[in-house]
C-alpha positions in Angstrom: 0.0 0.0 0.0 1.2 3.5 -0.8 0.7 6.4 1.5 -0.3 10.0 0.6 2.7 11.9 -0.7 2.2 14.7 1.9 2.5 12.3 4.8 5.7 10.9 3.3 7.1 14.4 3.1 6.2 14.9 6.8 7.9 11.6 7.7 11.1 12.6 5.9 11.0 16.1 7.5 10.8 14.4 10.9 13.7 12.1 10.1 15.8 15.2 9.0 15.6 16.3 12.6 16.6 12.9 13.9 13.1 11.7 15.0 13.2 8.3 16.5 10.8 5.3 16.3 9.0 6.7 13.2 5.8 4.8 12.6 3.2 5.4 9.8 -0.1 3.8 10.6 -2.7 3.3 7.8 -6.1 4.0 9.4 -8.1 3.8 6.2 -11.0 1.6 6.9 -10.4 1.8 10.6 -11.2 5.4 11.3 -13.6 8.0 9.9 -11.5 10.8 11.4 -8.3 10.5 9.4 -6.4 8.2 7.0 -3.0 8.1 8.6 -1.2 8.6 11.9 2.5 9.6 11.7 4.0 8.9 15.1 7.6 9.6 16.3 9.5 10.9 19.2 12.4 13.1 20.2 14.8 12.8 23.1 14.0 16.3 24.5 11.2 18.8 24.4 13.5 21.1 22.3 14.0 18.2 19.7 10.2 17.5 19.7 9.6 21.2 18.8 12.3 21.1 16.2 10.8 18.0 14.6 7.3 19.5 14.5 8.6 22.8 13.1 10.5 21.1 10.3 7.4 19.0 9.4 5.3 22.2 9.3 7.9 24.0 7.2 8.3 21.1 4.7 4.5 20.9 4.2 4.1 24.7 3.9 6.4 24.4 0.9 3.8 22.0 -0.6 1.1 24.5 0.3 -0.2 22.3 3.1 -1.1 23.9 6.5 -2.3 22.1 9.6 -5.9 22.7 10.5 -5.0 22.5 14.2 -1.8 22.2 16.3 -1.8 21.3 20.0 1.0 21.0 22.5 3.8 23.0 21.0 4.4 25.1 24.1 4.9 22.1 26.4 6.4 20.0 23.7 5.7 16.6 25.4 3.1 15.6 22.7 2.7 17.8 19.7 -0.4 17.0 17.6 -0.6 18.4 14.1 -3.9 17.8 12.2 -3.7 17.9 8.4 -7.1 16.3 8.1 -6.2 13.3 6.0 -3.3 12.6 8.3 -2.4 13.5 11.9 1.2 13.9 13.1 2.0 13.0 16.7 5.5 14.0 17.9 6.2 12.8 21.5 8.9 12.8 24.0 10.0 9.2 24.7 8.3 9.3 28.1 4.9 10.5 26.8 5.0 8.1 23.9 5.5 5.2 26.2 2.8 6.4 28.6 0.1 6.9 26.0 0.9 3.9 23.9 -0.8 5.2 20.8 0.4 2.4 18.6 -1.1 -0.1 21.0 -4.5 1.6 20.7 -4.3 1.2 16.9 -2.7 -2.2 16.9 -5.0 -3.3 14.1 -3.7 -0.6 11.8 -1.2 -1.7 9.1 2.2 -0.1 9.4 3.5 1.4 6.2 7.1 1.7 5.2 8.5 5.2 4.6 10.7 5.1 1.5 14.2 6.6 1.7 14.5 10.2 0.5 14.7 10.5 -3.2 13.0 7.2 -4.0 9.7 9.0 -4.6 9.2 12.3 -6.3 7.9 15.3 -4.4 5.0 17.3 -5.8 4.5 21.0 -6.2 7.1 23.8 -5.5 9.2 21.4 -3.5 9.8 19.1 -6.5 10.8 22.1 -8.6 13.2 23.3 -6.0 14.7 19.9 -5.6 15.2 19.5 -9.3 16.8 23.0 -9.6 19.1 22.2 -6.7 20.1 18.9 -8.3 20.8 20.7 -11.6 22.9 23.4 -9.9 24.9 20.7 -8.1 25.5 18.8 -11.3 26.5 22.1 -13.1 28.8 22.9 -10.2 30.5 19.5 -10.4 31.1 19.9 -14.2 32.7 23.3 -13.8 35.0 22.0 -11.0 36.1 19.2 -13.3 37.1 21.7 -16.1 
């Protein structure tokens, strides 16, 4: 099963900030509220905020904005609602306490492809292509 491209962008953005224990739950057919949960944790409240901020930034580049964000100030559990998927960024302690994956044990886990294995859409794809071309052009000029 393939996940929505936006949730994959969110997953990669979390991993860029060293999110741990990343889990992508497919809730289609199990929930009427959302299609996916993206769950991860950071080792400190500052890292949790950094992960959430990077996800929001990456999705804004794709013209996606959360409908609702909770918990950013305390940064023990930040919830970001993008309607068709919900991002949960926990501290390790809060993740263990709430056991969200246990509550949704029936949900299939989806694999998050490595960066670059799927194409990004929208402005982000154009930017990535332009950066790749500039890098290639730079390599050519260094060889000459």
